[in-house]
N, C-alpha and C positions, 0 to 999 in steps of 0.2 A: 504494500500500500504506500501511497505517496502522501506527504503532509507538508504544510508550510514549516519552514525552519522555526525552531522554538523561539528565537529572538523576535522574529516577525509576529508570531502568534501572541507573544507576551505584550508587544507594543500595541497591537490592535486591541487586545484586552484592556490595556491601560487607557487607550484613547476613547474606548467606548464605555468605560466604567462611569456609572452615574447618568448616562444618557437615557432619556425616556423616549418611548415610541419607536425604538429601533426595529422591533418585530413587525410593527405595522408598516413602517417604511420599507423594510425588506420585502414584505408581501406585495406592496404596491409596485416596487421595482421589478419583481419577478413577473407579475401579471403584465406589466408594461412591455417587458422584453419578449414575453410569449406572443404578444400581439405585434412583434417586429418594430416596436417603438424605439426611438433613439434615446440615448442617455440624457441629452439636453432637455428632453421632455419630462424627466422624472428625477434627475439629480440636480436639485436647485439650492440645497443648503448643506452645511457641514454635516448635519445629522444624516442626510441622505447618503453622502459619500462614505460615512462611517458604517452605515447599515450595509452598503454594498461591499465594503472591505470585509466585514464580518461574515456576510452570507455568500459572496461570490468569489472572493479571492482564493479560497482553498481549492475549488474545482478548476479555476483558470490556471492556477499554479501547477496543479497535478497534470493537466493536459499539456501545458507548455513544456514542463519537465520531461514528459514522455517523448515529445517531439524532439527536444534537444538531445535526449539520449540517443535517439535514432540518428540524428545528424552526426553525432560523434562516431557512431558505428559506420556510417557511410563515408565520412571524411575525417578520419582520425588525425590527419595532418593539419586540420583547420583549428587554429588557436587564435581567435580574435582578441584584439586589445581594446576595442571600443564597440559599444552597442547603441543603436538608436531604437527606442521603443516608441512607436507611433500609435496614437489612440491609447496612450499608456494607462489611463485610469489611475489607480493608486500605484502603478509601477510593477504590476504582478509579473509580466513576462520578463522584464529587466531583472527582477530579483531572482527568477529562475535561471536566467542566463548567467548571473553573477555567481550563483551556486555551482554552475557547471564550469565556469572559467573565473575563479575568484580574482578580484581586483580590476575587473573591467571598468574602463572609463564609460560612464553611462549618461546618455541624454534621453530625457523623458519629454515627450511632446503630447499635449492634450489641450482641447479647447476649454475644459472645465477647470477653473481655478480651485474649486473645492477638492477635486481629485488630486490636483498637484500639491495642495496643502497636506493631504494625507500622505502622499508620496514623500514629501519633504520630511515629514515626521518619521517615516519608516526607513529612509535612506541610511542613517547612521547605524541601523541594526541589521543591515543587509551585508552581503559579501562583496558589494560593489566598491569600486574605487571612487574617484571624483564623480559627483552627480550634478548634472546641469539640467535645470527645469525650464521648459519652453512652453509658452502658450501658443497654440496654433491648430489649424484644421488639417485633417488627413489629406484633403484634396487641394490644399492651397499653401502648404509650407515650402520653404526653400532654405536649405542650410548650405554653408560654404563647403564644409568638409564631407568626405565620404566616410562610410563606416564599414568595418569588416563584417558586422552582423547587423541586420535590420530586422526587427520583429514587429508584428502587428497582430494582436490576439483579440478575438471577439469584438472587433471594431469595424471592419469592413461590412459586417452584417447590417450596420446602421445606415449605410449609404444607399441612395437610390440606384437603380440599375444603370441609369445613364451617366452616373458619376464614377462607376466602379473601375473602368479600365484606365481612366486618367489617374485615379488615385494609385492603382497598382503600378503604373508606369513611374509615377513619382517615387514610390517606395523603392522600386528597382534601381532608379537613377542614383539613389542615395546609398546603395550598397556596393562596396568594392569586392565583396566576397559572396555572402549568403543572405538570402531573404527567406524568412520564416513567417508563414501565414497560418493562423489557427482560428477556426470558426466553429460555431455550434454544429453538432452532428445531425443536421436536418437535411432532407433532400434539397430544399431551396438553397441552402448555403453551399452544399456540395456542388450543385450545378453552377453556381456563381464562381466557385473556385476553379471549376473546369474551364469556364470562359476566361478567367484570368490566366490559367495555365497555358492555354493555346496562345493567348496574347503575348505572354512573356517569352514563350518558346520562339515566337516570331521575332522577338527582340534580341535573341541570342542567348537566352537563359537555358541552363541545363537542369532537367528535373533530377533531383537526388532522392526524394521520397514524397509520398509513399510509393509512387509508381516505379516499375522496373523498366520504363521506356518513356520516350517523349511523344509517342503517337496518341491519337484520340483515345479517351477512356472507353474500354470495351463493354462496360456495364450498361445494361438497358433498364429503363424504368419498369417497374417501381423500385428496382434495386438501386443502391447508392453506396459510395465508398465512405465508410465512417468507422471509427474505432472507439474503444472505451477504456477508461482508466478508473481504478477503484482508489478512493481516498478516505483517510481517517477523518472522522468528525470530532472536533473538540466539544466539550460540554457547552460552550457558548454558541458554537455553530449549530449544535442540535437544538438548543433552546430558541434561537432566532428563526430557525426554519421549521420548528415544530416537529422535528424528526424523533423517531424512537430507536433507530438503528445507529450503531457506532460508525457507520461507513455510508458512502454513497457512490454510485457509478456515474461518471461523467462521460457522455458521448460527445465526440468531436470529430471534425474533418480537418485536414491540414494539407499544406503544400510547402515543400522546401525546394527552392531553386538556387543554383549557384552559377558563378562565372565559369566558363569553360576551363577544363584542366583541374578542377577542384573536386575530389571525391568521385565515387562511383555508386550508381544505384544498386539495389539488391537484384539478385537474379529472379526473384519472385516475392510475392507477398500473400500471406494467408488472409482471406477476405471474411471469414466467419469462423466461429469456434469449430475445431475439428470434431468429427464424429468417431468415437472410439469404441471398439469391442475388444474381446480377448484375442481376436484373430486379425484385426486390421485397424488402420487409421485412415479415414477419408478426409481429404483436404481440398477445399475450393481455393484456388490461388489465382492471382493475377500474374501472368508471365509475359515476357517480351512478345510472344505470338498471340496473346489474348488470354481469355479465361480458360483455366484447366481444372479438371476434376481428377485428383490423384488418389489412388488407393494403395497404401503401403501394407503389405502382408507381414504377419508375424514371423513367417519363415525366413524373411530377410532381416535377421536379428539386428544388425547395426542400424539399418534404415528405420526399422520399426521403433527401436529405442529412441532415435533422434526425433522421429515424427511424434512420439508420445509427449515430448517436451514442448512441442510447438503450441502456440495459442493464437487467437485472433490478433491480427496486426503484425505478427512476427515475419521477419524476412526468411526466405528459404533459398 
């Protein structure tokens, strides 16, 4: 299971101590996002930003951490020194990047100053190096420097369709190495990621993950490419979300693209949980030549043992 680092959890707890109405605010934010509403329509005060940090940061952090772990597997030679987190909110993706590569010089850009205030309070308790806070819009910012790593997590989902590709191009222009996009694991957001993917490949980007190729996605509706990560819930997290379980499963879709010459995609990717019996493991995978259904028999002991260790989202 994945969880926010203890220092960040403790700081969020201290920031929210004594705040009233956080559970109601978190419920309002969740309902607004389910209706595809943008954060500017629901994060209007400090209490709203704090409610978001308490209720949504853990899941976003877990999803981004899982994607960054896959990036490290696909490009072990990639060691960025600076990250730009766009649509940063309270800085969640950047804090995950700093845990992956401690000491990263970090630039956080968001239009909401309440989010940036929370990020500023969290920054000293993260593994990041110097942190620079910038107010700006996803589709209208321009920074002088390029960044080895650019992240944008759960933010493009807020844009209208006609603003999507210009925003993606802007993110790509600011990356000298790798661009990481993480979005909700819904069919709508997956389809939009595929539109971005084709657009960026046309601009010279190389797909590192999750796809094992740069060609059009072979999945057909109603299927869509998404993954899941399980995260621990703190007591405060359970209380604000009204949960009874000590964990939750976050569904997400993602795209990692890189400059040519950096890293290699996997040979294939498991698209759903394997079906296992005593005698075989059945795997549905995305491969360079399209969707493949593989069955590994127990008589092939080495392959069977390896297949039993595979899970949804794993590279093969």
